[in-house]
C-alpha positions as CSV (number, residue, x, y, z in Angstrom):
1,M,-12.7,-3.9,5.2
2,Y,-11.6,-1.2,2.9
3,E,-11.4,-2.1,-0.7
4,L,-7.2,-1.8,-0.2
5,E,-5.7,-1.5,3.2
6,E,-2.3,-1.6,4.0
7,K,-1.9,-2.8,7.6
8,S,1.0,-1.6,10.3
9,K,1.6,-4.3,13.4
10,I,1.0,-2.9,17.1
11,I,0.4,-6.2,18.9
12,D,2.6,-9.0,17.6
13,G,1.5,-12.4,18.6
14,Y,1.3,-11.7,22.7
15,K,0.1,-14.5,24.6
16,I,-1.5,-15.1,27.8
17,K,-1.2,-18.6,29.1
18,S,-3.0,-19.7,32.9
19,K,-3.9,-22.6,34.5
20,G,-6.0,-23.6,37.2
21,I,-9.8,-23.0,38.4
22,F,-11.8,-20.2,35.8
23,N,-15.3,-20.2,34.4
24,F,-14.3,-19.7,30.3
25,E,-17.9,-19.4,29.6
26,E,-17.9,-16.3,31.6
27,L,-14.4,-15.4,30.0
28,Y,-16.0,-15.5,26.6
29,K,-19.0,-13.6,27.7
30,E,-16.5,-11.0,29.1
31,M,-14.4,-10.3,26.2
32,H,-17.4,-9.9,24.1
33,N,-19.3,-7.8,26.4
34,W,-15.7,-5.5,26.1
35,F,-15.6,-5.6,22.4
36,K,-19.1,-4.3,22.6
37,H,-18.8,-1.6,24.7
38,Y,-16.0,-0.3,23.2
39,S,-17.7,-0.2,19.8
40,Y,-16.2,-3.7,17.6
41,D,-17.6,-5.4,15.0
42,W,-17.5,-8.8,16.6
43,K,-16.5,-12.0,14.3
44,E,-16.8,-15.5,15.5
45,L,-14.5,-17.0,12.4
46,E,-14.3,-20.3,14.4
47,Y,-15.3,-22.2,17.4
48,K,-14.5,-25.6,18.0
49,K,-15.2,-27.7,20.8
50,V,-14.3,-31.5,21.1
51,D,-14.5,-34.1,24.0
52,N,-11.3,-36.1,25.3
53,T,-11.7,-39.2,26.8
54,D,-10.2,-38.0,29.9
55,N,-13.3,-36.0,30.9
56,T,-11.9,-32.9,29.8
57,Q,-13.2,-30.8,26.5
58,T,-10.3,-28.6,24.2
59,V,-11.8,-25.7,22.6
60,E,-10.6,-23.5,20.1
61,L,-12.1,-20.1,19.2
62,R,-10.9,-17.0,16.5
63,W,-11.9,-14.4,16.9
64,E,-11.9,-10.9,14.1
65,C,-13.1,-7.6,16.1
66,P,-12.2,-4.6,13.6
67,K,-13.0,-0.9,14.5
68,K,-13.0,2.0,12.2
69,I,-11.8,5.0,13.7
70,D,-12.0,7.5,10.4
71,N,-12.9,7.2,7.1
72,Y,-8.9,6.6,7.0
73,V,-7.7,4.6,9.8
74,S,-9.6,1.5,11.7
75,M,-7.9,-1.2,13.2
76,L,-8.4,-4.8,14.0
77,T,-7.3,-7.2,17.3
78,S,-7.5,-10.7,16.4
79,I,-7.8,-13.7,19.2
80,F,-6.8,-17.3,19.1
81,V,-8.0,-19.2,22.6
82,Q,-7.2,-22.5,23.2
83,A,-7.9,-23.9,25.9
84,R,-8.4,-27.7,27.7
85,I,-10.9,-27.8,30.3
86,G,-12.9,-30.3,32.5
87,D,-15.3,-29.5,35.1
88,V,-15.3,-29.0,38.9
89,D,-17.5,-28.2,41.5
90,V,-16.2,-24.8,43.7
91,N,-17.2,-23.8,47.3
92,I,-17.9,-20.0,47.4
93,G,-19.5,-19.0,51.0
94,N,-22.3,-21.6,51.2
95,E,-22.8,-21.7,47.6
96,K,-21.3,-24.2,45.4
97,K,-20.8,-23.1,41.9
98,R,-19.9,-25.5,38.5
99,M,-16.7,-23.8,37.3
100,N,-13.7,-25.1,35.0
101,N,-10.2,-26.1,35.8
102,G,-7.7,-26.0,33.2
103,S,-5.3,-24.4,30.6
104,V,-6.1,-21.7,28.4
105,E,-4.0,-19.3,26.2
106,L,-4.8,-16.6,24.3
107,K,-2.9,-15.2,21.6
108,F,-3.3,-11.1,20.5
109,D,-2.6,-9.3,17.1
110,T,-3.9,-5.8,16.6
111,V,-3.3,-3.4,13.4
112,M,-3.7,-0.5,12.2
113,L,-5.3,-0.5,8.6
114,K,-5.4,2.5,6.9
115,N,-7.3,2.9,3.6
116,V,-5.2,3.6,0.7
117,S,-7.9,2.7,-2.4
118,S,-8.2,6.4,-2.5
119,W,-4.4,7.4,-3.9
120,T,-4.2,3.9,-5.7
121,G,-4.2,4.2,-9.6
122,K,-4.0,7.8,-10.1
123,P,-1.8,9.9,-11.2
124,M,1.1,10.9,-8.5
125,G,-1.7,8.8,-6.7
126,K,1.5,7.2,-4.3
127,L,3.0,10.8,-3.5
128,S,-0.4,12.1,-2.9
129,G,-0.5,9.3,-0.3
130,L,3.0,9.8,1.2
131,I,2.4,13.7,1.7
132,Y,-1.2,12.9,3.4
133,E,0.5,10.9,5.5
134,R,4.3,11.9,6.4
135,I,3.1,16.0,6.5
136,L,-0.7,15.9,7.0
137,I,-1.9,13.4,9.2
138,K,1.6,12.3,10.8
139,D,0.4,13.4,14.8
140,R,-2.8,11.8,14.1
141,L,-1.7,8.4,12.7
142,R,1.2,8.6,15.8
143,A,-2.0,9.0,18.0
144,Y,-3.9,6.4,16.8
145,E,-1.1,4.0,16.8
146,D,-1.5,5.4,20.6
147,E,-4.9,4.7,20.8
148,I,-4.8,1.3,19.4
149,R,-1.9,0.3,21.6
150,N,-3.5,1.1,24.8
151,E,-6.8,-0.3,24.1
152,T,-5.3,-3.3,22.8
153,N,-3.6,-3.5,26.7
154,K,-6.3,-2.7,28.3
155,L,-8.1,-5.3,27.1
156,M,-5.1,-7.8,27.6
157,S,-5.1,-6.2,30.9
158,E,-8.5,-7.4,32.0
159,V,-8.2,-10.3,30.4
160,K,-5.1,-11.0,32.9
161,E,-7.1,-10.2,36.1
162,Y,-10.1,-11.7,35.2
163,L,-7.6,-15.3,35.0
164,Q,-6.0,-13.8,38.2
165,V,-2.8,-13.7,36.0
166,Y,0.0,-11.8,37.6
167,A,3.5,-10.4,36.1
168,R,5.9,-13.2,37.8
């Protein structure tokens, strides 16, 4: 995102696991739409699908979703999804619907990125950066951390709700 950036971990390796019946394609679309709705840039770094001998598929995805907050701060949410799914027909009311039966695991990482390139290589650059962050924008950075954490938690809650994963 920036030429030279400093990372602060906000969410580190949070996992959601689910087994059962769900629509993987719908989950994919819902998450993609969520990122678009909240003004993230969405990048799919990997999409791998393997057909297994037992009529299931193994799917792996890797997404990076950056979002610029201001000229100094942005956030980056990375998601790794691994699923093993097979097709199943489900009766919903009087309708038959094609769904997936299997397991899915999602791993979330979110970092706050700071554009430190403006301080690098300048006389007293490091000191200027420290003063800027620890005195001038200290409260704003703390508010950004909270905003980033809350936004990622909202996404994870919506994924859990979709997959009907409840606290046990």
